[in-house]
C-alpha positions as CSV (number, residue, x, y, z in Angstrom):
1,X,-34.3,93.5,38.6
2,X,-35.8,93.9,35.1
3,X,-37.3,97.2,34.0
4,X,-40.5,97.3,32.2
5,X,-39.9,99.4,29.8
6,X,-36.8,97.3,28.5
7,X,-34.7,100.4,27.7
8,X,-32.4,99.9,30.6
9,X,-31.7,96.2,30.7
10,X,-28.5,95.1,32.4
11,X,-26.0,93.2,30.4
12,X,-26.6,89.9,32.0
13,X,-30.4,90.0,31.5
14,X,-29.9,91.3,27.7
15,X,-27.5,88.3,27.2
16,X,-30.0,85.7,28.9
17,X,-33.0,87.3,26.7
18,X,-31.1,86.6,23.6
19,X,-30.0,82.9,24.6
20,X,-33.6,82.4,25.0
21,X,-34.6,83.7,21.5
22,X,-32.1,81.6,20.0
23,X,-33.2,78.7,21.7
24,X,-36.7,79.5,20.6
25,X,-35.5,80.0,17.4
26,X,-33.9,76.8,17.1
27,X,-36.7,75.0,18.5
28,X,-39.1,76.4,15.9
29,X,-36.6,75.7,13.1
30,X,-36.7,72.0,13.7
31,X,-40.5,71.9,14.4
32,X,-40.9,73.5,10.9
33,X,-38.5,71.5,9.2
34,X,-40.5,68.4,10.3
35,X,-43.7,69.6,9.4
36,X,-42.1,70.7,5.8
37,X,-41.1,67.4,5.0
38,X,-43.0,66.1,1.9
39,X,-43.2,62.5,2.6
40,X,-45.4,63.2,5.9
41,X,-47.9,65.1,4.3
42,X,-48.8,62.8,1.9
43,X,-49.7,60.5,4.4
44,X,-52.0,62.8,6.0
45,X,-55.8,62.4,5.7
46,X,-57.8,65.6,4.3
47,X,-58.9,66.9,7.6
48,X,-55.1,66.6,8.9
49,X,-54.0,68.1,6.0
50,X,-56.1,71.2,6.2
51,X,-54.9,71.4,10.0
52,X,-51.3,71.3,9.0
53,X,-51.7,74.0,6.2
54,X,-53.6,76.2,8.7
55,X,-50.8,75.6,11.3
56,X,-48.1,76.2,8.9
57,X,-49.4,79.3,7.7
58,X,-50.4,80.9,10.9
59,X,-47.0,80.1,12.2
60,X,-45.0,81.8,9.4
61,X,-47.0,84.8,9.6
62,X,-47.0,85.2,13.0
63,X,-43.2,84.8,12.7
64,X,-43.2,87.5,10.0
65,X,-45.0,89.5,12.3
66,X,-42.2,88.9,15.2
67,X,-39.6,89.9,12.8
68,X,-41.4,93.2,11.7
69,X,-41.6,94.3,15.5
70,X,-37.9,93.6,15.7
71,X,-37.4,95.7,12.8
72,X,-39.4,98.5,15.0
73,X,-42.1,98.3,12.1
74,X,-45.8,98.4,13.4
75,X,-47.2,95.0,12.3
76,X,-50.8,96.3,12.9
77,X,-50.3,98.8,10.0
78,X,-48.7,96.3,7.6
79,X,-50.3,94.1,5.2
80,X,-49.2,90.7,7.2
81,X,-52.4,91.9,9.5
82,X,-54.7,91.1,6.8
83,X,-52.7,87.7,6.3
84,X,-53.2,86.8,9.7
85,X,-57.0,87.8,9.7
86,X,-57.3,85.7,6.6
87,X,-55.8,82.4,8.2
88,X,-58.0,83.1,11.5
89,X,-60.8,83.4,9.1
90,X,-60.2,80.0,7.4
91,X,-59.6,78.4,10.7
92,X,-62.9,79.5,12.0
93,X,-64.6,77.9,8.6
94,X,-62.7,74.7,9.3
95,X,-64.1,74.9,12.9
96,X,-67.7,75.1,11.5
97,X,-66.9,72.4,9.2
98,X,-65.8,69.9,11.9
99,X,-68.7,71.1,14.1
100,X,-71.1,70.0,11.6
101,X,-69.5,67.0,10.7
102,X,-70.0,65.7,14.6
103,X,-73.7,67.1,15.1
104,X,-76.3,64.9,15.4
105,X,-78.0,64.2,12.1
106,X,-81.8,63.1,11.7
107,X,-82.2,59.7,9.9
108,X,-85.7,60.3,8.3
109,X,-86.5,56.8,7.7
110,X,-85.6,55.6,11.4
111,X,-87.7,58.5,12.5
112,X,-90.6,57.7,10.1
113,X,-90.8,54.2,11.6
114,X,-90.7,55.1,15.3
115,X,-93.5,57.5,14.8
116,X,-95.2,54.9,12.9
117,X,-95.1,52.4,15.3
118,X,-95.4,54.8,18.3
119,X,-99.2,55.8,17.1
120,X,-102.1,53.8,18.2
121,X,-103.9,52.2,15.5
122,X,-107.2,50.2,16.2
123,X,-106.9,46.1,15.4
124,X,-109.1,45.0,12.7
125,X,-111.9,43.0,13.6
126,X,-113.7,40.5,11.6
127,X,-116.7,41.5,9.4
128,X,-119.8,41.0,11.3
129,X,-122.8,39.0,9.6
130,X,-126.1,39.8,9.6
131,X,-127.6,36.8,10.7
132,X,-129.4,36.4,14.0
133,X,-127.8,34.4,16.8
134,X,-130.0,31.9,18.7
135,X,-129.4,30.4,21.7
136,X,-129.9,26.9,22.4
137,X,-131.3,25.9,25.7
């Protein structure tokens, strides 16, 4: 059984974790190679390009965070922490832009017509004449 502090791993468990790490690294390399191809990026819309850039930035800084952890360096006190925070802040800004884009908008002209036709307006009567009406018997 695996210990919680990972200092007393059995050789089989250590080999399994190293094999899992190797497979994960290979998968990450494959995905990053696909994303870094220039011909794919040129075909994206502006919105997708921003998503792509944010994803790549966050992924690479996270990988560097993990690298620092493997070297025994505390990444929370390293400048990579500021970079991750910066990427997260840009991600929040991008989400706010998307929310504004999908938010309902008021069409002033249509609202004006709606209000104008919704209000009661008296019908115009023909002007009355001052002549006396006579009744015929």
